[in-house]
Structure formats: C-alpha cells, structure tokens
C-alpha positions in Angstrom: 48.3 -100.5 51.6 48.4 -97.5 54.0 45.2 -95.5 54.4 46.9 -92.6 56.3 46.1 -89.1 55.0 49.1 -87.2 53.6 49.4 -83.8 52.1 50.3 -84.0 48.4 53.6 -82.6 47.1 53.2 -79.2 45.5 54.3 -80.5 42.1 51.5 -83.2 42.2 49.0 -80.5 43.2 50.1 -78.4 40.2 49.7 -81.3 37.8 46.2 -82.0 39.1 45.4 -78.3 38.7 46.8 -78.3 35.2 44.2 -80.9 34.3 41.5 -78.4 35.1 43.1 -75.3 33.7 45.2 -76.6 30.8 43.2 -79.0 28.7 45.0 -78.5 25.4 47.3 -76.1 23.6 44.4 -73.6 23.1 44.1 -73.4 26.9 47.8 -72.3 27.1 47.3 -69.6 24.5 44.2 -68.3 26.3 45.9 -68.0 29.7 49.0 -66.4 28.2 47.0 -63.9 26.1 44.9 -62.9 29.1 48.1 -62.3 31.1 49.4 -60.0 28.2 46.1 -58.0 28.2 46.2 -57.7 32.0 49.8 -56.4 31.7 48.4 -53.5 29.5 50.2 -54.7 26.4 49.5 -52.8 23.2 51.2 -55.4 20.9 51.1 -59.2 21.2 52.8 -61.7 19.0 51.6 -65.4 19.1 53.9 -68.0 17.3 52.7 -71.6 17.1 54.6 -74.7 15.8 52.8 -78.0 15.1 49.5 -76.9 16.5 51.1 -76.0 19.8 52.5 -79.4 20.5 56.1 -78.4 19.9 56.1 -74.7 20.6 53.8 -71.9 21.9 55.4 -68.5 22.1 53.6 -65.3 23.3 55.5 -62.0 23.2 54.1 -58.7 24.5 55.2 -55.2 25.3 53.4 -55.1 28.6 54.4 -54.2 32.1 56.7 -57.2 32.5 57.5 -59.1 35.7 59.9 -57.8 38.4 63.1 -59.9 38.6 62.4 -60.6 42.3 59.0 -62.0 41.5 59.8 -64.2 38.6 60.2 -67.4 40.7 56.9 -66.7 42.4 55.2 -66.4 39.0 55.5 -70.2 38.4 54.3 -71.0 41.9 50.7 -72.0 42.5 48.2 -69.4 43.7 50.7 -66.5 43.3 49.3 -63.4 41.6 49.6 -59.7 41.4 45.9 -59.1 40.6 44.2 -59.7 44.0 45.3 -59.3 47.6 42.5 -60.4 49.8 39.1 -62.2 49.9 37.3 -58.9 49.4 39.1 -58.4 46.1 37.2 -61.5 44.7 34.1 -59.4 44.7 35.7 -56.7 42.6 37.6 -58.6 39.9 38.4 -56.3 37.0 41.1 -58.3 35.3 40.9 -61.4 33.1 43.1 -63.5 35.3 43.1 -63.6 39.1 43.5 -67.2 40.3 47.3 -67.4 40.2 47.2 -70.9 38.7 48.0 -70.5 35.0 51.8 -70.2 34.8 52.3 -72.9 37.6 49.9 -75.3 35.7 51.6 -74.7 32.4 55.1 -75.1 33.9 54.2 -78.4 35.5 53.3 -80.0 32.1 55.9 -78.5 29.8 59.3 -77.1 29.3 58.9 -73.4 30.0 61.1 -70.4 29.4 60.2 -66.8 30.5 62.2 -63.7 29.5 60.9 -60.5 31.0 61.9 -56.9 31.6 59.8 -54.1 33.2 60.4 -50.6 31.8 62.2 -49.4 34.9 64.8 -52.3 34.9 68.0 -52.0 32.8 68.3 -55.8 32.4 65.9 -58.5 31.8 65.5 -61.8 33.7 65.2 -65.3 32.3 63.7 -68.4 34.0 63.7 -72.0 32.7 61.5 -74.7 34.2 61.1 -78.4 33.4 58.0 -80.2 34.5 57.4 -77.6 37.2 61.0 -77.6 38.6 63.0 -74.3 38.1 66.3 -75.4 36.5 67.9 -71.9 35.8 67.5 -68.2 36.5 69.8 -65.6 35.1 70.0 -62.0 33.9 69.5 -61.5 30.1 69.1 -58.8 27.6 65.6 -58.5 26.2 63.0 -55.9 25.1 60.5 -54.3 27.5 57.7 -56.7 28.2 57.5 -60.5 28.5 58.2 -63.5 26.2 57.0 -66.9 27.2 57.9 -70.1 25.4 56.1 -73.4 26.1 57.7 -76.4 24.5 56.9 -80.1 24.5 53.4 -79.6 26.1 52.3 -82.7 28.1 55.6 -84.5 27.6 55.3 -85.8 31.2 51.6 -86.6 31.0 51.5 -89.0 28.0 47.8 -89.9 28.7 46.8 -86.3 28.2 49.0 -86.0 25.1 47.4 -89.1 23.5 44.0 -87.4 23.7 45.1 -84.4 21.6 44.0 -84.2 18.0 46.0 -83.6 14.9 48.1 -80.4 14.8 45.7 -78.8 12.3 42.8 -79.5 14.6 44.6 -78.1 17.7 45.6 -75.0 15.8 42.0 -74.5 14.8 41.1 -74.3 18.5 44.0 -72.0 19.1 42.7 -69.7 16.3 39.3 -69.7 18.0 40.8 -68.6 21.3 42.9 -66.0 19.6 39.8 -64.5 17.8 37.8 -64.4 21.0 40.4 -62.3 22.8 41.2 -60.2 19.7 37.5 -59.2 19.4 37.5 -58.0 23.0 40.7 -55.9 22.5 40.5 -54.1 19.2 43.0 -51.5 20.6 45.8 -54.1 20.8 47.9 -55.0 17.8 47.8 -58.8 17.6 49.5 -61.2 15.3 49.1 -65.0 15.0 51.7 -67.2 13.2 51.6 -71.0 12.6 54.6 -72.8 11.3 56.2 -69.5 10.2 53.1 -68.6 8.2 51.2 -65.4 9.2 47.6 -66.3 9.8 46.3 -63.0 11.4 47.8 -59.5 11.4 45.4 -57.2 13.3 46.5 -53.6 13.7 45.4 -51.9 16.9 42.6 -49.4 16.7 39.4 -48.3 18.5 36.9 -49.7 16.0 35.4 -53.0 17.0 33.6 -53.3 13.6 37.0 -53.1 11.8 38.3 -55.9 14.0 35.3 -58.1 13.1 35.8 -57.3 9.4 39.4 -58.4 9.5 38.6 -61.6 11.3 35.4 -62.7 9.5 35.3 -60.7 6.3 33.2 -58.0 4.7 30.3 -60.3 3.6 29.5 -61.0 7.3 30.3 -57.6 8.7 28.2 -55.7 6.1 25.1 -57.6 7.3 25.5 -56.8 11.0 23.1 -54.6 12.9 24.4 -52.4 15.7 22.6 -52.5 19.0 23.0 -50.6 22.2 21.2 -50.0 25.5 21.8 -48.9 29.1 19.8 -49.7 32.2 20.1 -48.1 35.6 19.2 -50.0 38.8 17.5 -48.5 41.8 20.9 -48.0 43.5 22.3 -46.1 40.5 24.3 -49.0 39.0 24.5 -48.8 35.2 24.6 -51.8 33.0 25.5 -51.3 29.3 24.9 -53.7 26.4 26.3 -52.9 23.0 27.6 -54.7 19.9 26.3 -56.2 16.7 23.8 -58.9 15.7 23.4 -60.5 12.4 20.6 -60.1 9.9 18.4 -63.2 10.0 19.9 -64.3 6.6 23.3 -64.5 8.3 22.2 -67.5 10.5 24.5 -70.5 11.0 24.0 -74.2 11.8 26.0 -73.9 15.1 26.5 -71.3 17.8 30.2 -70.9 17.0 29.5 -67.3 15.7 27.9 -66.2 18.9 30.3 -64.1 20.9 29.3 -62.8 24.3 31.6 -60.8 26.5 31.4 -59.6 30.1 33.7 -56.7 31.0 36.0 -57.9 28.2 35.9 -61.6 29.2 34.5 -64.1 26.7 31.8 -66.1 28.6 29.1 -68.7 28.0 25.8 -68.2 29.6 22.7 -70.4 28.8 20.2 -67.7 30.0 21.6 -65.0 27.8 21.9 -67.4 24.8 18.2 -68.2 25.3 17.4 -64.5 25.3 19.3 -64.1 22.0 17.4 -67.1 20.5 14.1 -65.6 21.7 14.9 -62.3 20.0 15.1 -64.2 16.7 12.0 -66.3 17.3 10.1 -66.5 14.1 12.9 -65.1 12.0 15.1 -68.2 11.7 14.4 -71.7 10.4 14.5 -74.5 13.0 18.1 -75.6 13.6 19.6 -72.3 12.6 21.4 -69.9 15.0 22.0 -66.2 14.9 25.4 -64.5 14.6 26.2 -62.0 17.4 29.0 -60.0 18.9 27.6 -58.6 22.2 29.5 -56.9 25.0 28.1 -56.5 28.5 29.5 -53.9 30.9 28.4 -54.7 34.4 29.7 -53.4 37.7 32.2 -56.1 38.9 30.5 -56.5 42.3 27.3 -57.6 40.5 28.9 -60.7 39.0 30.8 -63.7 40.4 33.6 -64.8 38.0 35.1 -67.3 40.4 32.9 -70.2 39.4 35.0 -72.4 37.1 38.8 -72.7 36.6 38.6 -71.7 33.0 36.6 -68.5 34.0 34.2 -68.9 31.1 31.2 -69.4 33.4 29.9 -66.7 35.6 27.0 -66.0 38.0 25.0 -62.8 37.8 23.4 -61.3 40.9 20.3 -60.3 38.8 20.3 -62.5 35.7 16.6 -61.8 34.9 17.3 -58.1 34.4 20.1 -58.9 32.0 17.9 -61.4 30.2 15.2 -58.8 29.7 17.7 -56.1 28.6 19.3 -58.3 26.0 15.9 -59.5 24.6 14.3 -56.1 24.5 17.3 -54.3 23.0 17.5 -56.7 20.1 13.7 -56.9 19.6 13.3 -53.1 19.7 16.0 -52.7 17.1 14.4 -55.3 14.8 11.1 -53.5 15.0 12.8 -50.5 13.3 14.0 -52.7 10.4 12.4 -54.3 7.3 13.9 -57.7 6.8 12.9 -58.2 3.2 15.0 -60.7 1.1 16.9 -59.3 -1.9 17.8 -61.4 -4.9 20.9 -60.0 -6.6 21.8 -61.0 -10.1 25.6 -61.0 -10.6 27.0 -58.4 -12.9 28.5 -61.2 -15.1 25.1 -62.7 -15.6 24.1 -60.4 -18.4 27.0 -61.6 -20.6 26.1 -65.2 -19.9 22.5 -64.6 -20.6 23.3 -63.0 -24.0 24.7 -66.3 -25.1 21.7 -68.3 -23.9 19.5 -69.9 -26.6 16.1 -68.2 -27.2 13.2 -70.4 -26.2 11.3 -71.9 -29.1 7.9 -70.5 -30.1 5.7 -73.1 -28.4 7.5 -72.6 -25.1 7.2 -68.8 -25.3 3.5 -69.1 -26.3 2.9 -71.4 -23.2 4.6 -68.8 -21.0 2.2 -66.0 -22.2 -0.8 -68.3 -21.9 0.1 -69.0 -18.3 0.7 -65.2 -17.7 -2.7 -64.4 -19.2 -4.4 -67.0 -17.0 -3.6 -64.9 -14.0 -5.1 -61.6 -15.2 -8.2 -60.7 -13.1 -11.6 -61.2 -14.5 -12.9 -58.5 -16.7 -9.5 -57.8 -18.2 -10.0 -60.5 -20.8 -12.2 -63.4 -21.9 -11.0 -65.7 -19.1 -13.5 -67.1 -16.6 -13.3 -65.7 -13.1 -11.0 -67.7 -10.8 -12.2 -69.8 -7.9 -12.9 -67.8 -4.8 -11.4 -68.5 -1.4 -13.3 -70.8 0.9 -15.5 -69.0 3.4 -13.2 -69.8 6.4 -10.2 -68.3 4.6 -12.1 -65.2 3.4 -13.3 -64.7 7.0 -9.7 -64.0 8.1 -9.8 -60.6 6.3 -13.0 -59.4 7.8 -13.4 -57.5 11.1 -13.5 -59.6 14.2 -17.0 -60.4 15.4 -18.3 -58.4 18.3 -19.8 -59.7 21.5 -23.2 -59.9 19.8 -22.2 -62.5 17.3 -24.4 -65.5 16.4 -25.5 -67.6 19.3 -23.5 -70.5 18.2 -20.2 -68.6 18.8 -19.1 -68.7 22.4 -16.3 -66.6 23.9 -13.7 -68.6 25.8 -11.4 -67.3 28.4 -7.6 -66.8 28.6 -5.4 -68.2 31.3 -5.1 -65.8 34.2 -1.5 -66.9 34.8 0.4 -63.6 34.5 3.7 -65.5 33.9 2.3 -67.1 30.8 1.1 -63.7 29.5 4.4 -62.1 30.3 6.2 -64.9 28.5 4.1 -64.3 25.4 4.7 -60.5 25.5 8.5 -61.2 25.6 8.2 -62.5 22.0 9.6 -60.2 19.3 6.2 -60.4 17.5 4.2 -59.1 20.4 4.4 -55.6 21.8 4.8 -55.0 25.5 1.9 -52.9 26.9 4.2 -50.9 29.1 6.8 -50.1 26.5 6.9 -47.8 23.5 8.2 -49.2 20.3 8.8 -47.3 17.1 6.4 -48.2 14.3 7.9 -50.9 12.1 8.4 -49.8 8.5 5.8 -51.3 6.2 7.1 -54.5 4.6 4.6 -54.1 1.8 5.4 -52.5 -1.6 5.5 -48.7 -1.7 2.6 -48.4 -4.1 -0.8 -47.3 -2.6 -3.1 -50.2 -1.8 -5.6 -49.1 -4.4 -2.9 -49.6 -7.1 -2.1 -53.2 -6.3 -2.0 -55.3 -9.5 -0.5 -58.7 -8.8 0.3 -61.5 -11.1 -0.3 -64.9 -9.5 2.0 -67.5 -10.9 1.8 -71.3 -10.3 -1.1 -70.4 -7.9 1.5 -70.0 -5.3 3.4 -66.7 -5.7 2.3 -63.1 -6.2 4.5 -60.9 -8.4 4.1 -57.2 -7.6 5.8 -54.1 -9.0 7.5 -52.0 -6.4 9.4 -48.7 -6.8 12.9 -50.1 -7.2 12.1 -53.4 -8.9 9.7 -56.3 -8.4 8.6 -58.4 -5.3 7.6 -62.0 -5.2 5.4 -63.0 -2.3 4.7 -66.5 -1.0 1.0 -66.3 -0.5 0.9 -69.2 2.1 3.9 -67.9 4.1 2.5 -64.4 4.3 -1.1 -65.5 5.2 0.4 -67.9 7.8 2.2 -64.9 9.5 -1.0 -62.8 9.5 -3.0 -65.6 11.1 -0.3 -66.4 13.6 -0.2 -62.8 14.9 -4.0 -62.6 14.9 -4.2 -65.7 17.1 -1.4 -64.4 19.4 -3.1 -61.1 19.8 -6.4 -62.7 20.6 -4.8 -64.8 23.4 -3.1 -61.7 24.8 -6.0 -59.3 24.6 -9.0 -61.3 25.5 -11.1 -64.4 24.9 -10.6 -66.6 21.9 -13.7 -66.9 19.8 -14.9 -70.5 19.8 -17.4 -72.3 17.6 -19.7 -74.4 19.8 -20.5 -77.7 18.1 -24.2 -78.6 18.2 -23.1 -82.2 18.1 -19.7 -82.8 19.7 -17.2 -84.4 17.5 -15.5 -87.6 18.5 -11.8 -88.0 17.7 -10.2 -91.5 17.8 -6.6 -91.3 19.0 -3.8 -93.6 20.0 -3.6 -94.3 23.7 -0.6 -91.9 23.9 -2.4 -89.1 21.9 -5.5 -89.4 24.0 -3.5 -89.2 27.3 -1.5 -86.2 26.3 -4.5 -84.3 24.9 -6.4 -84.8 28.1 -3.4 -83.9 30.2 -3.1 -80.5 28.5 -6.7 -79.6 28.3 -6.0 -76.2 30.0 -3.4 -75.4 27.3 -5.8 -76.3 24.5 -8.5 -74.3 26.1 -6.3 -71.2 25.8 -6.1 -71.6 22.0 -9.9 -72.2 21.7 -10.4 -76.0 22.0 -12.8 -77.6 24.6 -12.2 -81.3 25.0 -13.6 -84.0 27.2 -12.4 -87.5 27.9 -14.9 -89.8 26.3 -13.4 -93.1 27.4 -10.8 -95.4 26.1 -8.8 -93.7 23.3 -11.6 -91.4 22.2 -11.7 -87.6 22.9 -14.8 -85.5 22.6 -14.4 -82.1 21.0 -17.1 -79.6 22.1 -15.8 -76.4 20.5 -13.0 -75.2 18.3 -11.5 -71.8 17.4 -13.5 -69.8 14.9 -10.4 -69.2 12.8 -10.1 -72.9 12.2 -12.5 -74.6 9.8 -14.3 -77.7 11.2 -12.8 -80.0 8.6 -9.3 -79.1 9.8 -9.4 -79.1 13.5 -9.2 -82.9 13.9 -5.9 -82.9 11.9 -4.7 -80.0 14.0 -5.4 -81.8 17.3 -3.5 -84.8 16.0 -0.6 -82.5 15.2 -0.8 -81.0 18.8 -0.8 -84.5 20.2 2.4 -85.4 18.3 4.1 -82.2 19.5 3.1 -82.7 23.1 4.3 -86.3 23.0 7.7 -85.2 21.9 8.2 -82.7 24.7 10.8 -83.7 27.3 9.2 -82.1 30.3 11.5 -79.1 30.1 9.6 -77.4 27.3 8.0 -74.2 28.7 4.3 -73.5 28.5 5.1 -70.5 26.3 6.9 -72.7 23.8 4.1 -75.2 23.7 1.5 -72.4 23.1 3.7 -70.9 20.4 4.0 -74.3 18.6 0.2 -74.7 18.7 -0.3 -71.2 17.2 2.1 -72.0 14.4 0.3 -75.2 13.6 -3.1 -73.5 13.6 -1.9 -70.7 11.4 -0.2 -73.1 9.0 -3.3 -75.3 8.6 -5.7 -72.4 8.2 -3.6 -70.3 5.8 -4.1 -70.0 2.1 -2.4 -73.0 0.5 0.0 -73.2 -2.4 -2.0 -74.1 -5.5 -5.0 -72.0 -4.4 -6.2 -69.5 -7.1 -6.9 -66.0 -5.7 -8.9 -63.1 -7.2 -7.5 -59.6 -7.4 -9.8 -58.6 -4.5 -8.5 -61.4 -2.3 -4.9 -60.5 -3.2 -5.6 -56.9 -2.3 -7.2 -57.9 1.0 -4.1 -60.1 1.8 -1.7 -57.3 1.0 -3.7 -54.8 3.1 -3.1 -57.0 6.1 0.6 -57.2 5.5 1.9 -53.8 6.9 -0.4 -54.3 9.9 1.6 -57.2 11.3 5.1 -57.3 12.8 7.8 -59.4 11.1 5.7 -59.8 8.0 8.9 -60.5 6.2 9.1 -64.1 7.7 6.5 -66.7 8.5 6.4 -68.1 12.0 8.7 -71.0 11.0 11.4 -68.5 9.9 10.9 -68.8 6.1 10.9 -65.5 4.2 7.5 -64.4 2.9 8.8 -62.3 0.0 11.8 -61.7 -2.1 12.7 -58.5 -4.0 14.6 -58.3 -7.2 16.0 -54.8 -7.7 15.6 -52.8 -10.9 19.4 -52.7 -11.2 19.6 -56.5 -11.0 16.9 -56.7 -13.7 18.7 -54.3 -15.9 21.9 -56.2 -15.6 20.1 -59.5 -16.4 18.6 -58.0 -19.6 21.8 -56.2 -20.7 20.5 -52.7 -20.0 23.8 -51.4 -18.8 23.7 -48.1 -20.6 
C-alpha cells in the first residue's frame, strides 16, 4: 500500500463536504431556502415528494443566476456573497461559504432553471453526482427553480441512515418554519406529496406569521418584549420578540426560536439566560416558549464557526446574556401571572342534566363549610393556632438587640455570588429601576379579607371578578423563599445558637459532602463542625427554621449536594437550599388557620415578587371568573 500524499479529486472533496453540510433532506431545504432569501425573493414555493427522498423543488422569484455563472454555482467555494477575507467579518447574508450547491449536486441528480430580470432567456443546468451533464437555454419565469432528485443515490450508507418519509418531512417542516418565522415579509408555501401543508402570505407582522404556524391558542398567550443597548463605541444591539406565559411551557426546547440578524441559531449561553428569566415560574423539566430576534452589528459576531452556520461566537456574550435576562425579567415584573380556570360555555347545559346530590351529602358539605367559619361567628370551637415558628414568619425581623441566644452570621463577600443572586427574576438589582409589580392579591382591602379554608389546604377568597383559590403552602413557601433570599443579599442571616450542639448521624457520603460545603451552608445560616467518623456537629441554625426540622433539612441538602456533577454553579446550589428551607418551614397542607393568620398571610402576598408561583414553579392561586361561574350555574341571561 502506498503512503504517498496525493491531492483528492474535487468530486471526492465535494462528497466529503456534503457529509458536513447535507446531513438529510431537511439540510437541502435549509440551504436552498437561505439562497432564495439572500436573492431577495418575495415568494418561495417548496414542493416535497416522499419526505424529500424522491424530490425537493424550491422555486423563487429572486434575482436569479447569470447564465455565465451557472456552471460556477455548482463548484465548491464559489459564491457571490463575499469577495475577500475581510468580508468574513461583515457577513450580512444567510449563506457565504459557497459549498451548498456543490455539496447537493455531488449526492443527487440536480436541475437548475434560472433567469435574472435583465435576461430574455433562462438557462438550465443538469448535474448527476456532481458532474455537469447538460447546459442549455430555456424559457422560464424570473427567478430560480432548483430540483433535487434521488438524494444520496450514490452514497447508500448515508441513505440507509435516513428515517421514514414522514419523519424526514417532519424535519423539513421544522426547517421551513424556522426560516418562515425570520422572513414574515416573504410569501412562502410548503407542499408534501401534492398536499398543501403551509400557505403563508407575505406581510410585515411577525405575530401573524407565528399565529399561522402555531395557532391562536399559543399566540394569544405570548408576551412581547423589546430592548436596546448601546455600547461605549456607539454600537446598538436590539432584542425583540415574544416569550410565552409560564402556562405555555413545553417538555422540550423545540418551541424556543432564537435568531441572530435573521439567522436561526443555537447558543447555550442565551438559552441559559432564557431559563434563568423563568426561574421559579416553571416546574422542573419544563421549558419556556420563545420567539426572540437579536440584531447585532455583523462585526461583533463570528458566523464562520460551523458548516451548518447554526453556531456562532459573540465578541461580548456576557452583555447579550445580561440584556436577554433583564429584558424578560423586567417585563415579567410588570405582569400578574395568576392562573385562570375557565368553564366551557357548554358546561352549563351538561350541568343542568347532572343529578342533584342527596340530602346527607349536601348536609355534609354545609357542615364542612361551617367548620371553616372563624371563631365568634358560630358555636364552633376556635381552630388550632399556628406553631410559634410559623407565626414568627409574619412578625417584623428582629433588630440587632435581639435575645442573646440569637447570633448574626455573615454573608459571603464573594461579589460574583451576590451578582448571580441578583440576576434572578425574584431579586431586584440595586442599580436598576423596575416598575412596581401589580399586586397578585385580591382587589379587596386587606381589612375586608374573609377566607373560607377548605380541606385545611386551600383558601377561597372573593375577588372583584369572581373567586380565587389559594394554596396556603405554596404561597407561604414563596414568601419564606424571598425572605431568605433577601436576607442573604442584604445582610447577615439570623442564626439561633444552640446551647448544646446537636449531633447529626450521616452516611459517609453525606458527612463528607456537608463538611466540604461548610462555607455554602454558612451563608444560609448553618454552622457545622466535623465531629469524627460519620457524625456532624450543628452549632447553630437559621432562626427561620424550627429546631425540629433542621436535621431533616440538612439531610436534604446532603442529598442535593451528592447529586451535583461538579458543573452546578454556586448560585444554583444556594437556590436549591433556599427552596428546601422555605418548603420545610412553610405552612403545611392540613394545617388549620385562624382568620387572623389568613389575614397575615395575605398581607405578605403583594409584598413579594412572583407571588403567583412557588419557588418550584407551581401556581399559588387559581381564579375562577364571575362569567365562568355564571355559565356553570346557568345564569346566561
């Protein structure tokens, strides 16, 4: 076997390049659509047969290709979009590498028919496996039509890895939607096996394009966002688009669309910023819906990173991260994310036919309702009061002259940790002005609160336009969580010094991880010492946490810390700890409250941000409108 170095044949080079650029039929559609958009087309037709395995046809009314340049168009690294190395720093088009048509031609049977506006005749080119087999004049409309047949016919290994036609068409549809969202001014149609799938008229309204692609149910729950930043050298970066209401979350990130200067991209840093903006508003494992568009000066971004051009590098990614996070967070602070329960209009007719409950059942219902009436309103004995440590949460914070057994701890002086906490949507930046969030509490004055506690778990309150049902544990958990966060940000955490330190028996792993993170635990109010073996000595605990609960909380912390993979940030660990502490110390489901305790709880509600969701993302309340109640009870007149 010879080991001499030889230059590969251009056709072999093109087939190798095709493996990077053309992965499947959807890749062909993406490249051809980008060429149509760069040619300033105002109308694009995409016709697919058998998921793109048999035929992909893209027809546009763009600028077309000059007859003398047509053969060059299917040659590797031939393009009209850049001229020199300096142009790579100012890329303003979707395509620029000059590889797409050459790569497509090398793995298919290709036909191009094109005519620029100034040419009386069109020109046709046919290629087979990268070899040009025919060129001739032809009659055709202004623009370009490209047909790709028998994709991967000469690379059977790649063809075997393709999925069923329906699956491949699903990916084609995804690519079509991504480009259609970025170009609402272009009329775009998609057909599969002679069946029209999308017909999108051109217009200047991005929201209308979203509605046509994803429906009114999703579009009506989108929230517009917009911001601009100007750098020291006068460069303007604009962010605009739409983000979904937290109730619009999805189990995957497929409904997250991020565009840079009209190009669909994927960027882990900006995806993380989006997730941070929704922290505390979504359940674990759920992802927000977003349609976001970044307009950045081209010289501040490098798009020549990957052959597919979906990955980019920003010159100042941290500024973009902060802009995206603060834009969405500030917008959310202006909104009230209460959950509405709507009764369908048809429910009234269905309920009219429902059997009336028997007398004992109705009597039991009224007995349970009377049991929740506050003491003094009837002959019922007063309900059990809250434990002292829970009632303490609604009293003013102790001042520096508190009892001698309370010792003030210190916060970490690490400015990065504080900055990370302040980047949360539930903590206000000290150097930024935010509009006051609208109160999430009912509109009635606090002195007028009369709540019915049902199942010792939910509080039913009358509001101006209906009724509201509050989850007492979820609401109290949010209040405690924000109190803990505020204390860590603003000053020392109050600690209860134990006269006799408490020993906690742990597993070897738990003991090791607790001792390893002593500084982290110190920030939330715990002082620990290694006592030998698998025993940890607790010398003080946060005042907000009752003594009987802190051992269980420490075990929870140990389990969380053991599960970290080393990449979990300090901020995330602190946040998980605060969530655990708030959950353990909050009012529990099944705990009877007095009217005074309910009133104290509701007084705290409008004073915290995001009171509509607990720290784990569960809603704290649900509203049933008066209109929904009227429909349910047949009051339609």
